[in-house]
C-alpha positions, 0 to 999 in steps of 0.5 A: 497747805499742800492740796496733795500729800507725799503718800497720796502722790506716791500712791498715784505714781505707784512708787513704793520706795523712798529714794525719790521722796524729796524729788516728789515733794519738790514736784508737788510744791512746783505743781501746786504753784503752777496750778495756782498761777494758771488759776490766777490765785495766790490764796491756797485756801481758795485754791483748795476749795475748787473741785479740780485743784487736787486733780490738777496738782496730781496731774502736774506733779505726775507729769513733772515726775514722768517727763523729767527729761522731755517735758512739753510745758506748753501742753501741760499748761493747756491741760491745766487751763482746761482743768482749772477753767472755773477758777480762771473765770472766777466761778468760785 
């Protein structure tokens, strides 16, 4: 169960062509996996309940898309930790 669908992500990225659909879909999947890892959960249902999960996945997928060649994954992970702090601390 993806927190973000392809059309939502393409709108967020302002992509209006279909050439990158497979790439964007892969980035969504990778972003959600990374966000779930950062939030320390493997339960997609619990992850989707957090108010920041969608924002975090969209941010990470956009980061992957826009920084394909020069990504700073340490910086990305720090940002995701901040967004998903409540899940990391077990607040839900």
